[in-house]
C-alpha positions as CSV (number, residue, x, y, z in Angstrom):
1,M,50.2,-58.7,83.4
2,T,50.0,-54.9,83.9
3,T,48.5,-54.3,87.3
4,V,45.7,-51.8,87.9
5,A,45.5,-50.2,91.3
6,S,42.1,-48.6,91.2
7,V,38.8,-48.3,89.4
8,F,39.7,-44.8,88.5
9,E,42.8,-46.1,86.6
10,A,40.7,-48.7,84.8
11,L,38.2,-46.0,83.7
12,E,41.0,-43.8,82.7
13,R,42.3,-46.6,80.4
14,C,38.8,-46.9,78.9
15,A,38.6,-43.2,78.2
16,R,42.0,-43.1,76.5
17,T,41.6,-46.3,74.4
18,R,40.3,-45.4,71.0
19,T,40.3,-48.7,69.1
20,W,40.2,-52.4,69.9
21,E,39.9,-55.7,68.1
22,I,36.4,-56.3,66.7
23,N,34.0,-58.6,68.6
24,M,36.3,-58.8,71.6
25,C,34.3,-57.1,74.3
26,G,35.2,-59.5,77.0
27,Q,38.9,-59.1,76.3
28,F,38.6,-55.4,76.1
29,C,37.0,-55.2,79.6
30,A,39.6,-57.6,81.0
31,A,42.5,-55.6,79.5
32,M,41.2,-52.4,81.1
33,Y,41.8,-54.1,84.5
34,G,45.2,-55.5,83.5
35,Y,44.3,-59.0,82.5
36,G,45.6,-60.7,79.3
37,S,42.1,-62.3,78.8
38,S,38.7,-62.5,80.4
39,G,39.0,-66.2,80.9
40,Y,35.6,-66.8,79.2
41,R,34.7,-67.7,75.6
42,S,31.9,-65.1,75.4
43,A,30.3,-62.4,77.5
44,L,27.2,-64.5,78.0
45,V,29.3,-67.4,79.3
46,Q,31.0,-64.9,81.6
47,W,27.7,-63.6,83.0
48,N,26.4,-67.2,83.6
49,E,29.6,-68.4,85.3
50,I,30.1,-65.5,87.7
51,P,28.7,-66.6,91.1
52,A,25.1,-65.6,91.6
53,A,26.0,-63.6,94.7
54,E,28.1,-61.3,92.5
55,R,25.4,-60.6,90.0
56,H,22.8,-57.9,90.1
57,P,20.2,-58.9,87.6
58,G,18.2,-56.1,86.0
59,D,19.7,-53.4,88.3
60,T,20.6,-50.3,86.2
61,H,22.3,-48.5,89.1
62,A,25.7,-49.9,88.4
63,P,28.7,-48.3,90.2
64,P,31.7,-46.9,88.4
65,G,34.0,-49.6,87.0
66,S,31.4,-52.4,87.2
67,L,30.7,-54.8,84.3
68,L,27.4,-54.4,82.4
69,F,26.1,-57.5,80.6
70,W,23.6,-58.0,77.8
71,G,22.2,-61.3,76.5
72,V,21.4,-63.1,73.2
73,G,24.0,-64.9,71.1
74,N,27.4,-64.4,72.6
75,G,26.1,-61.4,74.6
76,H,28.0,-58.2,75.3
77,V,29.9,-56.7,78.2
78,A,31.0,-53.2,78.8
79,V,32.4,-51.1,81.6
80,S,30.1,-48.7,83.5
81,D,31.0,-45.1,84.2
82,G,28.6,-45.0,87.2
83,F,26.3,-42.4,85.5
84,G,24.2,-44.7,83.3
85,N,26.8,-44.8,80.5
86,C,29.3,-47.4,79.5
87,F,32.6,-47.7,77.7
88,S,31.8,-50.2,74.9
89,I,33.6,-51.5,71.8
90,D,32.0,-51.7,68.4
91,I,28.8,-49.8,69.3
92,S,29.9,-46.7,67.4
93,G,31.5,-48.6,64.6
94,P,33.7,-51.8,64.3
95,G,36.8,-51.5,66.3
96,T,35.9,-48.3,68.1
97,V,35.8,-47.6,71.8
98,S,33.3,-45.1,72.9
99,L,31.3,-43.8,75.9
100,V,27.6,-44.2,75.2
101,P,24.4,-44.4,77.2
102,A,24.0,-48.0,78.4
103,S,20.5,-48.1,77.0
104,M,22.0,-47.8,73.5
105,I,23.3,-51.4,73.5
106,S,19.7,-52.8,73.7
107,Q,18.3,-50.1,71.4
108,R,20.8,-50.6,68.6
109,W,21.6,-54.3,68.9
110,G,18.4,-55.7,70.4
111,K,20.2,-57.4,73.2
112,P,18.3,-57.5,76.5
113,Y,20.1,-56.1,79.5
114,L,21.0,-58.7,82.1
115,G,22.5,-56.7,84.9
116,W,25.9,-55.8,86.4
117,T,28.7,-57.4,88.4
118,R,31.8,-56.2,90.1
119,P,34.9,-56.6,87.9
120,Y,35.3,-60.4,87.6
121,F,37.8,-62.2,85.4
122,Q,39.4,-65.7,85.1
123,G,37.2,-67.2,87.9
124,A,37.8,-64.5,90.5
125,G,36.8,-61.0,91.5
126,W,39.3,-58.3,90.7
127,K,40.9,-56.5,93.7
128,P,42.8,-53.3,93.6
129,V,46.5,-53.5,93.9
130,S,47.8,-51.8,97.0
131,I,50.9,-50.7,98.7
132,Y,51.3,-50.0,102.4
133,G,52.6,-47.1,104.5
134,I,52.4,-45.2,107.8
135,D,51.8,-41.7,108.9
136,V,53.9,-40.2,111.7
137,S,54.1,-37.2,113.9
138,M,56.0,-36.1,117.0
139,Y,54.7,-39.2,118.8
140,Q,56.7,-41.5,116.6
141,P,60.5,-41.8,116.5
142,I,62.7,-40.2,113.9
143,N,63.9,-43.6,112.6
144,F,60.4,-45.0,112.4
145,S,59.5,-48.6,111.5
146,L,59.9,-49.6,107.9
147,T,57.2,-52.3,108.3
148,T,53.7,-51.8,109.8
149,P,53.8,-53.2,113.4
150,G,51.6,-56.2,113.9
151,D,50.9,-57.2,110.2
152,D,54.5,-56.6,109.0
153,K,53.6,-55.0,105.7
154,K,56.6,-53.4,103.9
155,V,56.3,-49.6,104.2
156,D,56.4,-47.9,100.7
157,F,55.2,-44.5,101.7
158,A,55.2,-42.2,104.8
159,I,53.1,-39.1,105.4
160,I,54.6,-36.8,108.0
161,K,52.9,-34.2,110.2
162,V,54.5,-30.8,109.8
163,T,52.2,-28.1,111.3
164,E,49.0,-27.7,113.3
165,G,46.9,-24.6,113.3
166,S,48.7,-21.2,113.3
167,V,51.4,-21.8,115.9
168,W,52.5,-25.4,116.4
169,A,55.2,-27.1,114.3
170,S,56.8,-30.5,114.7
171,T,60.5,-30.5,115.7
172,R,61.0,-34.0,114.3
173,W,59.5,-33.8,110.8
174,T,62.7,-32.8,109.0
175,A,64.6,-35.7,110.4
176,Q,61.7,-38.0,109.7
177,R,61.6,-36.8,106.2
178,Q,65.3,-37.5,105.8
179,W,64.8,-41.0,107.2
180,A,62.0,-41.6,104.7
181,K,64.0,-40.2,101.7
182,D,67.1,-42.2,102.7
183,H,65.0,-45.4,102.3
184,G,63.4,-44.4,99.0
185,L,59.8,-44.0,100.3
186,S,57.1,-41.9,98.7
187,V,56.9,-39.0,101.1
188,G,54.0,-36.8,101.9
189,F,53.3,-34.0,104.5
190,Y,50.2,-33.0,106.3
191,H,48.8,-30.0,108.2
192,F,46.4,-30.5,111.1
193,A,43.8,-27.7,110.6
194,R,42.4,-25.5,113.3
195,P,39.8,-22.8,112.9
196,G,41.2,-19.5,111.6
197,D,42.8,-18.1,108.5
198,M,43.3,-21.0,106.1
199,V,45.6,-19.0,103.7
200,A,47.8,-18.0,106.6
201,Q,47.9,-21.6,107.8
202,A,48.7,-22.9,104.3
203,D,51.5,-20.4,103.8
204,R,53.0,-21.3,107.1
205,F,52.8,-25.0,106.2
206,L,54.4,-24.5,102.8
207,D,57.1,-22.1,104.2
208,Q,58.3,-25.0,106.4
209,I,58.9,-27.3,103.4
210,A,61.4,-27.0,100.6
211,L,59.3,-29.0,98.3
212,Q,61.0,-31.7,96.3
213,P,59.6,-33.6,93.2
214,G,57.3,-36.4,94.4
215,D,56.2,-34.7,97.6
216,H,52.4,-34.9,98.2
217,L,50.5,-32.7,100.6
218,W,47.5,-33.3,102.8
219,F,44.9,-31.3,104.8
220,D,44.0,-33.1,108.1
221,W,40.4,-32.3,108.9
222,E,39.6,-33.5,112.4
223,D,38.5,-30.3,114.2
224,A,34.8,-29.8,114.0
225,G,35.3,-26.0,114.2
226,V,36.9,-26.1,110.7
227,T,34.2,-25.5,108.1
228,N,33.7,-27.0,104.7
229,T,34.5,-23.6,103.2
230,Q,37.8,-23.5,105.1
231,K,38.6,-27.1,104.1
232,D,38.0,-26.3,100.4
233,A,39.9,-23.0,100.7
234,W,43.1,-24.6,102.1
235,I,43.2,-27.4,99.5
236,S,42.5,-25.2,96.5
237,Y,45.0,-22.6,97.7
238,V,47.7,-25.1,98.2
239,Q,47.0,-26.7,94.8
240,G,47.6,-23.3,93.2
241,K,50.7,-22.6,95.3
242,A,52.3,-26.0,95.0
243,R,51.9,-26.7,91.3
244,G,53.2,-30.1,90.3
245,H,52.3,-31.6,93.6
246,R,49.2,-33.6,94.5
247,V,47.1,-32.1,97.3
248,G,44.4,-34.2,99.1
249,L,42.1,-34.5,102.1
250,Y,42.4,-36.6,105.2
251,C,39.3,-37.2,107.4
252,N,37.5,-40.0,109.1
253,T,34.2,-41.5,107.9
254,D,32.0,-39.4,110.2
255,F,33.4,-36.2,108.8
256,W,33.2,-37.5,105.2
257,K,29.6,-38.8,105.6
258,N,28.1,-36.3,108.0
259,R,30.1,-33.1,108.0
260,D,31.3,-32.8,104.4
261,T,28.9,-31.0,102.1
262,T,31.0,-30.3,99.1
263,G,32.5,-33.7,98.2
264,F,35.8,-31.9,97.5
265,A,38.9,-33.8,98.3
266,G,41.4,-32.2,96.0
267,D,43.5,-34.8,94.2
268,G,42.5,-37.7,96.5
269,L,40.7,-38.8,99.6
270,W,42.6,-40.3,102.5
271,I,39.9,-41.9,104.6
272,A,40.4,-43.0,108.2
273,T,38.5,-45.9,109.8
274,G,38.8,-48.4,112.6
275,G,37.7,-52.0,112.6
276,Y,37.6,-52.4,108.8
277,P,40.0,-54.5,106.7
278,A,42.7,-52.7,104.8
279,G,41.3,-51.4,101.6
280,A,37.7,-51.8,102.6
281,P,36.5,-48.5,104.2
282,P,32.7,-48.2,104.7
283,I,32.2,-45.5,102.1
284,K,30.8,-45.4,98.5
285,S,33.2,-42.6,97.4
286,N,36.4,-43.1,95.5
287,W,39.3,-43.1,97.9
288,L,43.0,-43.1,97.4
289,I,44.5,-44.0,100.9
290,H,42.8,-45.9,103.7
291,Q,44.1,-45.5,107.3
292,Y,42.9,-48.8,108.7
293,S,44.8,-49.5,112.0
294,T,46.7,-47.9,114.9
295,A,48.4,-51.1,116.1
296,G,51.8,-50.8,117.6
297,G,51.7,-47.0,118.1
298,Y,51.6,-46.3,114.3
299,D,48.9,-45.4,112.0
300,H,48.7,-48.0,109.2
301,D,47.7,-47.0,105.7
302,T,47.2,-48.7,102.4
303,A,47.1,-46.8,99.1
304,Q,45.7,-47.8,95.7
305,F,49.0,-47.9,93.7
306,A,50.6,-51.0,92.2
307,T,54.2,-49.9,93.3
308,R,56.1,-47.4,95.3
309,A,57.3,-45.9,92.0
310,D,53.7,-45.5,90.8
311,M,52.8,-43.4,93.9
312,I,55.9,-41.2,93.4
313,T,55.0,-40.7,89.7
314,W,51.4,-39.9,90.7
315,A,52.6,-37.3,93.2
316,Q,54.5,-35.4,90.5
317,G,51.5,-35.2,88.2
318,G,49.6,-32.3,89.7
319,D,50.0,-30.2,86.5
320,D,49.5,-32.9,83.9
321,V,46.3,-31.6,82.3
322,A,47.3,-28.0,82.1
323,L,47.2,-26.6,78.5
324,S,50.2,-24.8,77.1
325,D,50.0,-21.8,74.8
326,A,50.7,-24.1,71.9
327,D,47.8,-26.3,73.0
328,K,45.5,-23.3,73.1
329,T,46.5,-22.3,69.6
330,W,45.7,-25.8,68.3
331,I,42.3,-25.8,70.1
332,N,41.5,-22.4,68.8
333,N,42.3,-23.2,65.2
334,A,41.0,-26.8,65.0
335,I,37.9,-27.1,67.1
336,K,36.8,-23.5,67.9
337,T,33.3,-24.1,66.8
338,Q,32.9,-27.2,68.8
339,V,34.3,-25.7,72.0
340,T,32.1,-22.7,71.6
341,A,29.2,-25.1,71.6
342,L,30.5,-26.6,74.9
343,L,30.8,-23.1,76.4
344,T,27.2,-22.5,75.4
345,A,26.2,-25.4,77.5
346,T,28.1,-24.1,80.6
347,S,30.8,-21.6,81.5
348,L,34.1,-23.4,81.9
349,V,35.5,-20.7,84.2
350,D,35.5,-21.5,87.9
351,S,33.8,-18.5,89.3
352,K,34.0,-19.7,92.9
353,A,36.9,-18.7,95.0
354,H,37.7,-22.3,95.8
355,G,36.6,-24.8,93.1
356,A,36.9,-28.4,92.2
357,G,40.6,-28.6,92.1
358,Y,43.6,-26.8,90.6
359,Y,44.3,-28.9,87.6
360,L,40.6,-29.1,86.5
361,A,40.2,-25.4,87.0
362,R,43.4,-24.7,85.1
363,T,42.2,-26.7,82.2
364,E,38.8,-24.9,82.2
365,K,40.4,-21.5,82.4
366,A,42.8,-22.3,79.5
367,L,39.9,-23.3,77.3
368,A,38.0,-20.2,78.3
369,D,41.0,-18.0,77.6
370,V,41.2,-19.3,74.1
371,L,37.7,-18.2,73.3
372,A,37.2,-15.4,75.8
373,A,33.7,-16.8,76.2
374,E,32.7,-16.9,79.8
375,K,29.0,-16.0,80.0
376,A,28.0,-13.5,82.6
377,G,26.2,-15.3,85.4
378,G,26.9,-18.7,83.9
379,T,27.1,-21.9,86.0
380,S,30.6,-23.1,86.5
381,L,31.6,-26.7,85.7
382,S,33.4,-26.9,89.0
383,S,30.2,-26.0,91.0
384,I,28.2,-28.6,89.1
385,L,30.8,-31.2,89.8
386,S,30.8,-30.2,93.4
387,Q,27.1,-30.6,93.7
388,S,27.1,-34.0,92.0
389,Q,29.9,-35.2,94.3
390,T,28.2,-34.5,97.6
391,N,28.6,-37.6,99.8
392,G,27.5,-40.1,97.2
393,T,24.2,-38.3,96.5
394,N,23.4,-36.7,93.3
395,S,21.6,-33.4,92.7
396,T,19.1,-33.8,89.9
397,A,19.9,-30.3,88.6
398,A,23.6,-31.0,88.7
399,N,23.2,-34.3,86.9
400,T,21.0,-32.7,84.2
401,K,23.7,-30.2,83.5
402,L,26.4,-32.9,83.6
403,D,24.4,-34.9,81.0
404,E,24.4,-31.8,78.7
405,I,28.1,-31.3,79.2
406,R,28.9,-35.0,78.6
407,A,26.8,-35.1,75.4
408,T,28.7,-32.0,74.0
409,L,32.1,-33.4,75.0
410,A,31.2,-36.8,73.4
411,A,30.5,-35.0,70.1
412,L,33.9,-33.3,70.0
413,D,36.0,-34.4,67.1
414,L,39.6,-34.7,68.4
415,S,41.0,-36.5,65.4
416,R,42.5,-33.3,63.9
417,L,44.4,-32.6,67.1
418,P,47.9,-33.8,68.1
419,D,47.6,-36.9,70.4
420,E,49.0,-35.1,73.4
421,I,46.4,-32.3,73.2
422,A,43.6,-34.7,72.5
423,A,44.6,-36.7,75.5
424,K,44.3,-33.6,77.7
425,L,40.8,-32.9,76.5
426,E,40.0,-36.6,77.0
427,A,41.2,-36.1,80.6
428,L,38.7,-33.3,81.0
429,K,36.0,-35.6,79.7
430,L,37.1,-38.2,82.2
431,N,36.9,-35.7,85.1
432,I,33.2,-35.1,84.2
433,T,32.4,-38.7,83.4
434,I,33.7,-40.5,86.5
435,T,33.2,-37.9,89.2
436,E,31.8,-39.8,92.2
437,G,30.9,-38.5,95.7
């Protein structure tokens, strides 16, 4: 069985899967979550056998990655994108996989909507696969523990404090890095932000580190004097400077729920809590790492990756979606008219100084460069995403614009493009589809 670490990964599989066996909706949904089969002979049987406490009858507000069910006959099951759409097989033609409004299932097939459940297969609820790690600073020894004290989880990653503000730097971090590298861990570094010049703080942080493939970088947001604008500025700037490296946000639940106003966490949210089980932080937002304990003088973390190697591979993927010159040429020649229609819906150039992340902005800019079509005064995709992401709440105006963009993207014919380029555009679709605050 191929393990799946997160809902995001399952949705990504949905978006990249183009065909499937006919009349196998339950198996399709199960496979997206890494199962060989659903464990049920039909979707309707699956709905009826899932415990009542797990079912949400009639509720149309299904979260991303949940299973949507319809009745009559064998029924039907699909995967929710969290925005009223679903990844379904056969609805756009036998053997196809497509993202469609959830309402289309009832309208086209006459099947009544039953409700949604969390991913549930083979008699049990699906749970993300996780690995464990620690974060360390000057307070921890150079040869830090390779198991989490108290619960004895094997440490697969370590995130090391390097700098704080504009002056302070750890004198232990290089030795701690060597210890982590010597033991094959996935290694990250973080900067504790203080009010001031974020570019200067970022440059000083990066100047300390001779970046190596697989290093990931984090902005530690704990000082209430650091603004949302400064937070976004640091992350976006480092994404641009440290290409090929993931850059994310660390903060606690109070900051994320009550201080954050942009919903921007770069390439991943590292959320800190106390008193909650590992992997169960009290937020609705997608998260990547959960700091869940401080037992034994160490900060304990869990990350949504199946293996240490998966986290290392993820960390090297910061530039994956960027379009090459050859990609631009193909896009220009093959789907110029269609992309022009997309640009009519919204400008794809990030006009803000600090937008919704380096790799998305890079993709947008590459597409816009092909057509030189940025509209004066247009609304940027990044700003729309940012509005829609804000702390789990959705701006009506932002969602309306996102609906327009999704509809245009869904109509793009990628069949004449090489698979690699089509996959990059599918990734752009995915960023729009499963953005969650």
